[in-house]
Each structure stands twice: as structure tokens, then as C-alpha cells.
N, C-alpha and C positions, 0 to 999 in steps of 0.2 A: 503493499499499499504506499510506502515512503515514496517511492518514484511517481505514483500518481500524484501525490502531493507536491514534490518538486518540479517535476515536468509538465504539469498541465496547468491549462489557464483557469484560475478559479474566482473568476470575477463575480459570479452569480451563485445564487445561493439556492442551489437546486436540491435534488434528492442524494446526491452524494454528501453535499454539506451536511444536511441535516442529520445524515447517517453517522457522519464523522463525529460531529458535535455529540450524538447520543453515545458513540461509541468511548469518546474521551471522558464524558461526563460520567459515565459507568465507571471506567479506570480509575477517576478520582476516588470513587467511595471504596476502593479496595484499601488493604493495609498498605503500609508504606513499602515494604519489599515487594508485593506483589504489584503495587502501583507502578514502582520503576521497573520492574521487569516487563510488563505490560505495555507499557509506555516507549520502552525502548524497541520492544519488538514492532511497534506501530510505526514509529518515525525514524529508526535507524538499520533497517532491513532492506538493503540494497537489492535490485535484481542480479541474479547471478546468471551471467552470460556464458552458455557453453561453449567450449573449445573444441571444435569438430575437427579440422584439420591444422597440424602444426607443422610449418613447411621443415625439409630435410635439413636446411642449413640453421634451423634455429634450434640450439641445443638448451635443455631445461636443467635446472639446479634448484633445490628446495633449501632454503635459509632458514634455520631454527631462529628464532625470536623469542623474548618473554611473552610476546603476546599472541604467538603460533606461528606456524611455519608460513613463510613467504614464497611461493614460486616465482622464480626468475626465469628469463628467457634471455638468450645471448646469440648473437649473432656477428660474424667479422673479426677482423684482427687491427689492433690499433689502440690509440687512445680511447679511453670509454665515453660513449655518450649515454647518460641515464635517462630513460623516459617513464614517465608516469601518469597514468590515466587518471580519469575523474569518477565522480559518483556513479554506480550502475554502471561502470564500463568495465572495460579488462585490457590484458596486455595484448590481447589478439587484434584490439582496434588499431594498434602501431605497428603491426607487422610488415605493412607495406613500407611505411616510413623507417622502419628499421632496416628494412633490404637496401634502400636506398642510402641512408646513412654508412651502411657496410660498405658499399661501392666506392664512398668516397675515402676510404682506407681508415675507418674508425671500428672500432667494437660496439655496436648497440645492445643495451642491457635494458631491458624493460621488466616489470613484475606486477603480478595481481596485487592489490590493495588488499588488505586482510578485509573478509568478509566478501571478496569477489573472486570471479575465476576459480583456479585451483590453488588459492590461499586459504589457510585455516579462517574460522570464525563466521557467524551468522549476522553479525552487525557490524557497521562502520559509522565512523565520525571523523570530523577534521582532527581531533587529536590522533587518533589512529592512523590516519595518513601521515600525519607527521612523523610519528614514532617508526613506521613501515620506512621511510624515505631515508630516516636517519639509520635505520640499521642496514639498508641496503646500501648506502654511501659508506658508512665504517667497514662493511665487508669487501665491498669493490676496491676501496683505497687500501686496503691491505695489500694488494699486489699489483693495483694500476692505478694510471694517472688518469683522473676524472677532468675530460676537457670541456663538456658543458651537460647543460641538464635540459629537457625539453618535458614540457607537462601540457596538459588538456584539464580545462574547467578547475575542479577544485584540487586537482594535482597540483595547480599552480600557487593555489592559497596556502597550502601545506608547504611547499618549497620556501615560500617567502619568509613563513614562520620559522623553518627550521634550520636554514642553510647558515652554516657557520663560515664558510669561505665564499667569496663572491664569485661563482662561475659565471659565465656567459649564460643567459637564460632565454630558452624560447618558451613564451607562453602562447598556447593556442587557445583560444575563447574561454579567456580566465573570468571567473566570478569576482571582480575585485572588492564589490559591495556585498562580499559573500554573507555577512552577518545581518545586514538589514534585508537582503535578499530571502534570507532563510526564514527570518521571523516573519516577514510580510507573507510567504509563500505559504508557511504552515498556518499561521492564522486566518488567513485568507480560504483555507480549505476547510474550516470549521473545527479545527483543534483548540481545546481550550488553553489559554494562555497560562493558567496555572498549571497544566500539566507539562507545558514546553519550560516552563522555568524549573519545574520539578527535576526533569532530565538533565537539563542544562547544568544546573547546581552540582548534580550528581556526577556527571562526566568531569566537571572541574575537580571534584574531590578526587576521581578515580585516577586521573592522569596526571594531576599538578599543574595542570595549565589554566589559564583564565581567557574566557570569551572575549572581554572587554580589551584583552592585551593581544589579540589575535587577528585584529582587523589588516587584512592584506594591504590596505591602501598605506596604512602607517610604515609597514615593512619595507613595501616598494620605493617608497619615498626615502628611506634610509638605505637602500640597497646601493652598492658602489660598484658592481659590475655592469656590465652592458646587457639591456632587455631588450628583445623584440618581440612585441606583441603581433598577433594576426588574429583579426577578430571579423566576424561577417556582419554585415551592415542588418541583416534580418534574423540574428539570433535573438530567439523568443525566449530562452532560458536565463542567459548571461547577457543582458543588452550592452552594445558596444558603446555606449554613452561613457560609462566609467573608464573603459580604455582609452578613449580619446582625451578625458581628463587628465590621465596620466601622462600621456604623450606630449600634450602641452603644457604639463607644469614641470615635467623633468628631463633633463637634456640627456641623460642616460636612457631612457625609453624611446623607441621607435615603434611606430604602428604601420601596419600593412592591412588594410580594410580589403573585404572581398565582398561578392555581392550573391546572395542564392545558394550559398554552401552551407547555412545553418550551423547549429551547435556541434554536430557530429561529421559529417561529410567533410567538413574542413580538415579533419585530420590527414587524410589520405590524399588531400589536393596537391596539384603541382605548386600551388602558390606556397604552401607551408614548407615543401623542400626549397623552395627560393628563399624564404625567408630565414630557414637554418642556415643556407649558405650564408646570406649575407651577414647573420650575426658571427658566423665562424670566422670569416673574412675580417670583419669589424673589430674583432678581438685580439687579431694578430697585429704585434708590431710592424710598421710601416718600414720596407726596407730603406735602407740610407741611399 
């Protein structure tokens, strides 16, 4: 149900709104432990995309973390490019882009977020996205040089929050106003504000992060590496206006806009590969 809440237009109070209102009101009547457990199942359970075919060139590796096993996918040789998908996505969305990156002389490493694809877990949230990326980076950097980070949607929000080094960063369709967008979509779907607040408070206690300190726009403003955003003008999930504001406000942020690719198709578009190439080129020192 969570993906229906986040990805659908909930401007009107139809049958779905009233059913959600009824369900969340009922959950609030439960004892606290059951209330939190049921609320998380309702709000934090992403769609798990099946991985039907894995290209022969892509090798898998399971990475053990305190939060569960994270499935990695690797192809190519050379400096590493880490790729991170978004909510209700999977690393398989990035296979096409990974192939193109590997042809350029890099090793592309993607992974399924916790609660997604072939990774462990049944729920997900921004804090788990942040922890998964930190674990993947720590693991990869033990043996390889990481050249850049590529993210889609909420994967970019997590990256801005957790990166300790200022890697060149390609953000595909980022939801920079993530916190407000999250709140608006959930409340507009009929979910009771009290239940949302209860879940967020529990997540903060569990993971040791604060929602108010996790605004991607604040972290983007302070990011010192080059950032290239590619965003579609018709993206209905993460409107482009916040990316436009970021590019206008910060000299280290470049924006490429597309038309008609939406929130998902843009991942494998030729324009995205061009944006990646531009990012890598801009991060290299100019020859004397």
C-alpha cells in the first residue's frame, strides 16, 4: 500500500482516502507496540521488484550488514561507480546504465536497498537507505577506489545525508524536498497525522538520526563535490522545480532537463549517460 500512497495522485477524497482513514484510525487504537508494527507495514513496505534475468556480465555478491544482507551487482573493471536506486525500485533498473558505464572503463556496482529486490528485510525508509549506502561504500573502498556515485530518486537523498567524501554525484530525478513531499503525500492519502508522527519518532529512536536534520537541500548546499542533476519536466512524483532551484542557487550543481521521460524511464535514457559523461569530465583536472 505504501507505493500507492507515494506514487499516486491523492488530491481528492475518494473511496481509497476514506478506507485509508479508517484503517489508520483503527491502528491508532492498538497498543503501542502493535500500533508501530502495523503502521510500519502500512507505510514502509515497498514493492519488491522481481529480478527475472541477470545479464551474464553482472556478478552478484551478498554483503552482510547489521540490518541484513544487501545484494550487490558488479560489472566491468576499473575505478568503481556506485549506483543506488530509489523507493520501490531495484538494482535491475540500473543494469542498462551499468553496462554503458563499464564500457567506459569503470566497474559499476549497484545494490538492492534493504527491503528491495534480493536484499533482506520487509520494510524500508530513508535511514535504512543511508545505512545501506554506508555499508556498501565501506565494503567497496576496502579494495577499490570509488570514482563517483549515481543515484535515483530517494537514493540521492540518502547519499547527500551519508557521504563523508565529496564524490562526483549524478542525481537522477532526485526528490530534494523529500521531507515535505513525504508528509504531503501521506497525509493527502488519508493517513492520520498522529500515526505518521508515531512512526517517524520510532524510526528516529531506532536508527539514531533526526528527520529535521535529514533535509537533502541542506546537505546539497554544503556538498563540496560536483553534482549533476538530470530531471524530467513532467516528473509527477518528484517535481523538477526543486532541482531548478538548487541549480540556480549553487555553482557546484548542474541541471539537465528532459521532457517526457517521467520518473522511471529517465534512468536508462541516453541523456542520462551523457550527463554521467559530463560529470566525470568536469571532475577531472584540466590538462596543462
